[in-house]
Biopython code that builds the backbone (N, CA, C, O; Angstrom):
import numpy as np
from Bio.PDB.StructureBuilder import StructureBuilder

atoms = [
    (1, "MET", "N", (-30.472, -15.041, 14.524)),
    (1, "MET", "CA", (-31.004, -14.610, 15.807)),
    (1, "MET", "C", (-30.947, -13.083, 15.905)),
    (1, "MET", "O", (-30.057, -12.433, 15.356)),
    (2, "ARG", "N", (-31.892, -12.561, 16.596)),
    (2, "ARG", "CA", (-31.972, -11.123, 16.812)),
    (2, "ARG", "C", (-31.711, -10.818, 18.289)),
    (2, "ARG", "O", (-31.950, -11.645, 19.168)),
    (3, "THR", "N", (-31.222, -9.626, 18.525)),
    (3, "THR", "CA", (-30.974, -9.182, 19.896)),
    (3, "THR", "C", (-32.294, -8.767, 20.527)),
    (3, "THR", "O", (-33.063, -8.009, 19.934)),
    (4, "ASP", "N", (-32.551, -9.258, 21.717)),
    (4, "ASP", "CA", (-33.747, -8.881, 22.471)),
    (4, "ASP", "C", (-33.480, -7.516, 23.117)),
    (4, "ASP", "O", (-32.745, -7.413, 24.099)),
    (5, "LYS", "N", (-34.088, -6.478, 22.550)),
    (5, "LYS", "CA", (-33.782, -5.109, 22.981)),
    (5, "LYS", "C", (-34.257, -4.827, 24.412)),
    (5, "LYS", "O", (-33.578, -4.124, 25.160)),
    (6, "LYS", "N", (-35.411, -5.367, 24.794)),
    (6, "LYS", "CA", (-35.899, -5.142, 26.158)),
    (6, "LYS", "C", (-34.964, -5.788, 27.177)),
    (6, "LYS", "O", (-34.664, -5.200, 28.217)),
    (7, "LEU", "N", (-34.509, -6.996, 26.871)),
    (7, "LEU", "CA", (-33.595, -7.681, 27.774)),
    (7, "LEU", "C", (-32.228, -6.997, 27.794)),
    (7, "LEU", "O", (-31.549, -6.983, 28.820)),
    (8, "LEU", "N", (-31.832, -6.432, 26.654)),
    (8, "LEU", "CA", (-30.566, -5.700, 26.587)),
    (8, "LEU", "C", (-30.606, -4.450, 27.465)),
    (8, "LEU", "O", (-29.638, -4.150, 28.164)),
    (9, "VAL", "N", (-31.707, -3.731, 27.432)),
    (9, "VAL", "CA", (-31.856, -2.540, 28.285)),
    (9, "VAL", "C", (-31.843, -2.944, 29.758)),
    (9, "VAL", "O", (-31.245, -2.261, 30.590)),
    (10, "LYS", "N", (-32.508, -4.063, 30.077)),
    (10, "LYS", "CA", (-32.501, -4.554, 31.455)),
    (10, "LYS", "C", (-31.078, -4.918, 31.885)),
    (10, "LYS", "O", (-30.682, -4.640, 33.017)),
    (11, "GLY", "N", (-30.307, -5.540, 30.985)),
    (11, "GLY", "CA", (-28.916, -5.892, 31.294)),
    (11, "GLY", "C", (-28.048, -4.668, 31.510)),
    (11, "GLY", "O", (-27.202, -4.656, 32.404)),
    (12, "ILE", "N", (-28.245, -3.647, 30.709)),
    (12, "ILE", "CA", (-27.457, -2.413, 30.863)),
    (12, "ILE", "C", (-27.811, -1.724, 32.181)),
    (12, "ILE", "O", (-26.927, -1.190, 32.852)),
    (13, "LYS", "N", (-29.091, -1.728, 32.559)),
    (13, "LYS", "CA", (-29.480, -1.167, 33.859)),
    (13, "LYS", "C", (-28.843, -1.948, 34.998)),
    (13, "LYS", "O", (-28.365, -1.363, 35.969)),
    (14, "CYS", "N", (-28.836, -3.268, 34.877)),
    (14, "CYS", "CA", (-28.228, -4.104, 35.919)),
    (14, "CYS", "C", (-26.737, -3.833, 36.042)),
    (14, "CYS", "O", (-26.197, -3.818, 37.148)),
    (15, "ILE", "N", (-26.070, -3.620, 34.916)),
    (15, "ILE", "CA", (-24.639, -3.311, 34.957)),
    (15, "ILE", "C", (-24.420, -1.952, 35.629)),
    (15, "ILE", "O", (-23.434, -1.766, 36.343)),
    (16, "GLY", "N", (-25.325, -1.011, 35.406)),
    (16, "GLY", "CA", (-25.232, 0.282, 36.083)),
    (16, "GLY", "C", (-25.392, 0.159, 37.588)),
    (16, "GLY", "O", (-24.655, 0.786, 38.348)),
    (17, "TYR", "N", (-26.359, -0.653, 38.021)),
    (17, "TYR", "CA", (-26.541, -0.884, 39.459)),
    (17, "TYR", "C", (-25.327, -1.586, 40.064)),
    (17, "TYR", "O", (-24.904, -1.280, 41.179)),
    (18, "THR", "N", (-24.778, -2.534, 39.302)),
    (18, "THR", "CA", (-23.589, -3.250, 39.783)),
    (18, "THR", "C", (-22.424, -2.297, 39.965)),
    (18, "THR", "O", (-21.696, -2.381, 40.954)),
    (19, "THR", "N", (-22.245, -1.394, 39.018)),
    (19, "THR", "CA", (-21.159, -0.417, 39.113)),
    (19, "THR", "C", (-21.339, 0.466, 40.351)),
    (19, "THR", "O", (-20.371, 0.764, 41.051)),
    (20, "GLY", "N", (-22.565, 0.877, 40.613)),
    (20, "GLY", "CA", (-22.828, 1.668, 41.813)),
    (20, "GLY", "C", (-22.497, 0.911, 43.083)),
    (20, "GLY", "O", (-21.899, 1.465, 44.006)),
    (21, "LEU", "N", (-22.886, -0.362, 43.131)),
    (21, "LEU", "CA", (-22.572, -1.174, 44.309)),
    (21, "LEU", "C", (-21.072, -1.405, 44.443)),
    (21, "LEU", "O", (-20.551, -1.487, 45.555)),
    (22, "MET", "N", (-20.381, -1.509, 43.318)),
    (22, "MET", "CA", (-18.936, -1.739, 43.364)),
    (22, "MET", "C", (-18.187, -0.545, 43.943)),
    (22, "MET", "O", (-17.106, -0.710, 44.508)),
    (23, "PHE", "N", (-18.742, 0.638, 43.811)),
    (23, "PHE", "CA", (-18.113, 1.812, 44.415)),
    (23, "PHE", "C", (-18.607, 2.048, 45.839)),
    (23, "PHE", "O", (-17.849, 2.521, 46.686)),
    (24, "LEU", "N", (-19.868, 1.722, 46.109)),
    (24, "LEU", "CA", (-20.449, 1.990, 47.424)),
    (24, "LEU", "C", (-19.929, 1.033, 48.497)),
    (24, "LEU", "O", (-19.644, 1.459, 49.617)),
    (25, "ALA", "N", (-19.802, -0.245, 48.169)),
    (25, "ALA", "CA", (-19.398, -1.244, 49.170)),
    (25, "ALA", "C", (-18.001, -0.969, 49.746)),
    (25, "ALA", "O", (-17.862, -0.965, 50.969)),
    (26, "PRO", "N", (-16.965, -0.741, 48.934)),
    (26, "PRO", "CA", (-15.655, -0.449, 49.534)),
    (26, "PRO", "C", (-15.640, 0.850, 50.348)),
    (26, "PRO", "O", (-14.916, 0.959, 51.337)),
    (27, "PHE", "N", (-16.441, 1.827, 49.925)),
    (27, "PHE", "CA", (-16.514, 3.080, 50.664)),
    (27, "PHE", "C", (-17.093, 2.850, 52.059)),
    (27, "PHE", "O", (-16.575, 3.381, 53.041)),
    (28, "VAL", "N", (-18.164, 2.063, 52.149)),
    (28, "VAL", "CA", (-18.791, 1.788, 53.445)),
    (28, "VAL", "C", (-17.849, 0.970, 54.329)),
    (28, "VAL", "O", (-17.738, 1.232, 55.527)),
    (29, "ILE", "N", (-17.171, -0.015, 53.745)),
    (29, "ILE", "CA", (-16.229, -0.821, 54.524)),
    (29, "ILE", "C", (-15.065, 0.041, 55.010)),
    (29, "ILE", "O", (-14.614, -0.114, 56.145)),
    (30, "TYR", "N", (-14.577, 0.943, 54.168)),
    (30, "TYR", "CA", (-13.494, 1.843, 54.569)),
    (30, "TYR", "C", (-13.934, 2.741, 55.719)),
    (30, "TYR", "O", (-13.184, 2.953, 56.672)),
    (31, "GLN", "N", (-15.150, 3.266, 55.627)),
    (31, "GLN", "CA", (-15.649, 4.125, 56.698)),
    (31, "GLN", "C", (-15.801, 3.342, 58.008)),
    (31, "GLN", "O", (-15.573, 3.885, 59.089)),
    (32, "ALA", "N", (-16.179, 2.090, 57.905)),
    (32, "ALA", "CA", (-16.311, 1.276, 59.116)),
    (32, "ALA", "C", (-14.949, 1.074, 59.773)),
    (32, "ALA", "O", (-14.821, 1.225, 60.988)),
    (33, "PHE", "N", (-13.925, 0.733, 58.979)),
    (33, "PHE", "CA", (-12.601, 0.501, 59.556)),
    (33, "PHE", "C", (-11.943, 1.797, 60.027)),
    (33, "PHE", "O", (-11.095, 1.778, 60.919)),
    (34, "LYS", "N", (-12.331, 2.908, 59.433)),
    (34, "LYS", "CA", (-11.776, 4.185, 59.857)),
    (34, "LYS", "C", (-12.312, 4.601, 61.229)),
    (34, "LYS", "O", (-11.633, 5.327, 61.956)),
    (35, "ASN", "N", (-13.497, 4.161, 61.589)),
    (35, "ASN", "CA", (-14.140, 4.541, 62.842)),
    (35, "ASN", "C", (-14.346, 3.327, 63.739)),
    (35, "ASN", "O", (-15.474, 3.046, 64.145)),
    (36, "GLN", "N", (-13.291, 2.613, 64.049)),
    (36, "GLN", "CA", (-13.408, 1.390, 64.846)),
    (36, "GLN", "C", (-13.813, 1.656, 66.290)),
    (36, "GLN", "O", (-14.335, 0.756, 66.948)),
    (37, "ASP", "N", (-13.590, 2.857, 66.799)),
    (37, "ASP", "CA", (-13.948, 3.176, 68.179)),
    (37, "ASP", "C", (-15.420, 3.542, 68.331)),
    (37, "ASP", "O", (-15.929, 3.603, 69.450)),
    (38, "HIS", "N", (-16.104, 3.784, 67.223)),
    (38, "HIS", "CA", (-17.507, 4.188, 67.257)),
    (38, "HIS", "C", (-18.390, 2.986, 67.588)),
    (38, "HIS", "O", (-18.085, 1.868, 67.172)),
    (39, "PRO", "N", (-19.484, 3.198, 68.332)),
    (39, "PRO", "CA", (-20.356, 2.075, 68.690)),
    (39, "PRO", "C", (-21.045, 1.422, 67.484)),
    (39, "PRO", "O", (-21.452, 0.263, 67.566)),
    (40, "ALA", "N", (-21.180, 2.136, 66.386)),
    (40, "ALA", "CA", (-21.855, 1.586, 65.202)),
    (40, "ALA", "C", (-20.873, 0.909, 64.249)),
    (40, "ALA", "O", (-21.200, 0.686, 63.083)),
    (41, "TYR", "N", (-19.683, 0.582, 64.728)),
    (41, "TYR", "CA", (-18.649, -0.038, 63.873)),
    (41, "TYR", "C", (-19.128, -1.355, 63.281)),
    (41, "TYR", "O", (-19.039, -1.555, 62.070)),
    (42, "ILE", "N", (-19.635, -2.256, 64.116)),
    (42, "ILE", "CA", (-20.047, -3.587, 63.663)),
    (42, "ILE", "C", (-21.231, -3.512, 62.689)),
    (42, "ILE", "O", (-21.180, -4.165, 61.647)),
    (43, "PRO", "N", (-22.294, -2.748, 62.979)),
    (43, "PRO", "CA", (-23.399, -2.679, 62.008)),
    (43, "PRO", "C", (-22.983, -2.096, 60.656)),
    (43, "PRO", "O", (-23.430, -2.572, 59.612)),
    (44, "VAL", "N", (-22.134, -1.073, 60.671)),
    (44, "VAL", "CA", (-21.690, -0.480, 59.412)),
    (44, "VAL", "C", (-20.815, -1.462, 58.644)),
    (44, "VAL", "O", (-20.906, -1.543, 57.419)),
    (45, "LEU", "N", (-19.977, -2.202, 59.342)),
    (45, "LEU", "CA", (-19.145, -3.203, 58.688)),
    (45, "LEU", "C", (-20.007, -4.307, 58.082)),
    (45, "LEU", "O", (-19.734, -4.764, 56.972)),
    (46, "ILE", "N", (-21.035, -4.735, 58.793)),
    (46, "ILE", "CA", (-21.930, -5.764, 58.269)),
    (46, "ILE", "C", (-22.658, -5.257, 57.023)),
    (46, "ILE", "O", (-22.795, -5.992, 56.045)),
    (47, "VAL", "N", (-23.123, -4.014, 57.053)),
    (47, "VAL", "CA", (-23.783, -3.439, 55.876)),
    (47, "VAL", "C", (-22.815, -3.393, 54.700)),
    (47, "VAL", "O", (-23.198, -3.711, 53.574)),
    (48, "GLY", "N", (-21.580, -3.004, 54.943)),
    (48, "GLY", "CA", (-20.589, -2.958, 53.876)),
    (48, "GLY", "C", (-20.303, -4.323, 53.284)),
    (48, "GLY", "O", (-20.155, -4.457, 52.070)),
    (49, "LEU", "N", (-20.226, -5.341, 54.133)),
    (49, "LEU", "CA", (-19.982, -6.698, 53.635)),
    (49, "LEU", "C", (-21.183, -7.229, 52.860)),
    (49, "LEU", "O", (-21.015, -7.947, 51.875)),
    (50, "ILE", "N", (-22.387, -6.885, 53.294)),
    (50, "ILE", "CA", (-23.585, -7.286, 52.549)),
    (50, "ILE", "C", (-23.608, -6.601, 51.186)),
    (50, "ILE", "O", (-23.947, -7.223, 50.180)),
    (51, "LEU", "N", (-23.247, -5.318, 51.154)),
    (51, "LEU", "CA", (-23.190, -4.602, 49.877)),
    (51, "LEU", "C", (-22.140, -5.207, 48.945)),
    (51, "LEU", "O", (-22.354, -5.287, 47.736)),
    (52, "ALA", "N", (-21.009, -5.632, 49.505)),
    (52, "ALA", "CA", (-19.963, -6.252, 48.689)),
    (52, "ALA", "C", (-20.447, -7.574, 48.112)),
    (52, "ALA", "O", (-20.212, -7.861, 46.938)),
    (53, "ALA", "N", (-21.120, -8.381, 48.926)),
    (53, "ALA", "CA", (-21.657, -9.647, 48.429)),
    (53, "ALA", "C", (-22.738, -9.404, 47.379)),
    (53, "ALA", "O", (-22.831, -10.136, 46.394)),
    (54, "ALA", "N", (-23.549, -8.380, 47.592)),
    (54, "ALA", "CA", (-24.585, -8.043, 46.615)),
    (54, "ALA", "C", (-23.967, -7.576, 45.297)),
    (54, "ALA", "O", (-24.489, -7.880, 44.224)),
    (55, "ALA", "N", (-22.869, -6.846, 45.373)),
    (55, "ALA", "CA", (-22.196, -6.394, 44.156)),
    (55, "ALA", "C", (-21.681, -7.577, 43.348)),
    (55, "ALA", "O", (-21.787, -7.585, 42.122)),
    (56, "ILE", "N", (-21.125, -8.573, 44.026)),
    (56, "ILE", "CA", (-20.611, -9.754, 43.330)),
    (56, "ILE", "C", (-21.766, -10.541, 42.710)),
    (56, "ILE", "O", (-21.713, -10.905, 41.535)),
    (57, "GLY", "N", (-22.799, -10.801, 43.494)),
    (57, "GLY", "CA", (-23.942, -11.549, 42.982)),
    (57, "GLY", "C", (-24.657, -10.828, 41.857)),
    (57, "GLY", "O", (-25.013, -11.434, 40.847)),
    (58, "PHE", "N", (-24.866, -9.527, 42.035)),
    (58, "PHE", "CA", (-25.545, -8.738, 41.013)),
    (58, "PHE", "C", (-24.693, -8.634, 39.755)),
    (58, "PHE", "O", (-25.225, -8.533, 38.650)),
    (59, "GLY", "N", (-23.381, -8.658, 39.918)),
    (59, "GLY", "CA", (-22.495, -8.642, 38.751)),
    (59, "GLY", "C", (-22.664, -9.883, 37.900)),
    (59, "GLY", "O", (-22.757, -9.793, 36.676)),
    (60, "PHE", "N", (-22.704, -11.048, 38.542)),
    (60, "PHE", "CA", (-22.926, -12.288, 37.800)),
    (60, "PHE", "C", (-24.302, -12.295, 37.144)),
    (60, "PHE", "O", (-24.444, -12.731, 36.002)),
    (61, "TYR", "N", (-25.318, -11.813, 37.864)),
    (61, "TYR", "CA", (-26.669, -11.779, 37.304)),
    (61, "TYR", "C", (-26.747, -10.838, 36.097)),
    (61, "TYR", "O", (-27.372, -11.168, 35.089)),
    (62, "SER", "N", (-26.112, -9.669, 36.202)),
    (62, "SER", "CA", (-26.186, -8.714, 35.106)),
    (62, "SER", "C", (-25.454, -9.227, 33.867)),
    (62, "SER", "O", (-25.892, -8.979, 32.744)),
    (63, "ILE", "N", (-24.346, -9.936, 34.061)),
    (63, "ILE", "CA", (-23.650, -10.522, 32.913)),
    (63, "ILE", "C", (-24.512, -11.603, 32.269)),
    (63, "ILE", "O", (-24.546, -11.718, 31.044)),
    (64, "LYS", "N", (-25.210, -12.400, 33.085)),
    (64, "LYS", "CA", (-26.102, -13.435, 32.551)),
    (64, "LYS", "C", (-27.220, -12.814, 31.727)),
    (64, "LYS", "O", (-27.510, -13.285, 30.628)),
    (65, "VAL", "N", (-27.854, -11.760, 32.242)),
    (65, "VAL", "CA", (-28.938, -11.096, 31.526)),
    (65, "VAL", "C", (-28.421, -10.486, 30.225)),
    (65, "VAL", "O", (-29.073, -10.579, 29.185)),
    (66, "PHE", "N", (-27.263, -9.871, 30.292)),
    (66, "PHE", "CA", (-26.673, -9.252, 29.106)),
    (66, "PHE", "C", (-26.357, -10.294, 28.037)),
    (66, "PHE", "O", (-26.606, -10.055, 26.855)),
    (67, "MET", "N", (-25.816, -11.438, 28.430)),
    (67, "MET", "CA", (-25.495, -12.491, 27.479)),
    (67, "MET", "C", (-26.761, -13.132, 26.911)),
    (67, "MET", "O", (-26.798, -13.489, 25.734)),
    (68, "ASP", "N", (-27.799, -13.279, 27.738)),
    (68, "ASP", "CA", (-29.066, -13.800, 27.227)),
    (68, "ASP", "C", (-29.671, -12.855, 26.195)),
    (68, "ASP", "O", (-30.286, -13.300, 25.226)),
    (69, "ALA", "N", (-29.499, -11.562, 26.402)),
    (69, "ALA", "CA", (-30.037, -10.593, 25.442)),
    (69, "ALA", "C", (-29.289, -10.653, 24.119)),
    (69, "ALA", "O", (-29.894, -10.537, 23.053)),
    (70, "LEU", "N", (-27.984, -10.833, 24.183)),
    (70, "LEU", "CA", (-27.191, -10.854, 22.958)),
    (70, "LEU", "C", (-27.291, -12.171, 22.206)),
    (70, "LEU", "O", (-27.434, -12.174, 20.983)),
    (71, "PHE", "N", (-27.218, -13.286, 22.914)),
    (71, "PHE", "CA", (-27.111, -14.582, 22.260)),
    (71, "PHE", "C", (-28.361, -15.441, 22.408)),
    (71, "PHE", "O", (-28.424, -16.524, 21.826)),
    (72, "GLY", "N", (-29.339, -15.002, 23.154)),
    (72, "GLY", "CA", (-30.560, -15.785, 23.345)),
    (72, "GLY", "C", (-30.407, -16.808, 24.435)),
    (72, "GLY", "O", (-29.325, -17.011, 24.985)),
    (73, "LYS", "N", (-31.523, -17.451, 24.737)),
    (73, "LYS", "CA", (-31.502, -18.495, 25.769)),
    (73, "LYS", "C", (-30.758, -19.712, 25.239)),
    (73, "LYS", "O", (-30.677, -19.929, 24.030)),
    (74, "GLY", "N", (-30.219, -20.500, 26.156)),
    (74, "GLY", "CA", (-29.486, -21.711, 25.786)),
    (74, "GLY", "C", (-30.405, -22.777, 25.205)),
    (74, "GLY", "O", (-31.611, -22.766, 25.451)),
    (75, "GLN", "N", (-29.847, -23.678, 24.451)),
    (75, "GLN", "CA", (-30.598, -24.792, 23.864)),
    (75, "GLN", "C", (-31.031, -25.751, 24.964)),
    (75, "GLN", "O", (-30.254, -26.051, 25.871)),
    (76, "LYS", "N", (-32.264, -26.231, 24.887)),
    (76, "LYS", "CA", (-32.763, -27.174, 25.908)),
    (76, "LYS", "C", (-32.910, -28.548, 25.317)),
    (76, "LYS", "O", (-33.315, -29.480, 26.012)),
]
sb = StructureBuilder()
sb.init_structure("model")
sb.init_model(0)
sb.init_chain("A")
sb.init_seg("    ")
for serial, (resi, resn, name, xyz) in enumerate(atoms, 1):
    if name == "N":
        sb.init_residue(resn, " ", resi, " ")
    sb.init_atom(name, np.array(xyz, "f"), 0.0, 1.0, " ", f" {name:<3s}", serial, name[0])
structure = sb.get_structure()
């Protein structure tokens, strides 16, 4: 079997996006909890939680794409 180079590049890009989300989500959640008296507390907290969920989901997706590039699609 050969490594699918296009899929490998896509997997590496996805891992880069995941890493960005992994740093952005805790920062947004921290800023929300730091400013609890501000009227935009709830919307910022919701955005942070959505970013955290997206980081987890995108992490699983990027690992799947990366593994498909290295080992190919599963046997059917």
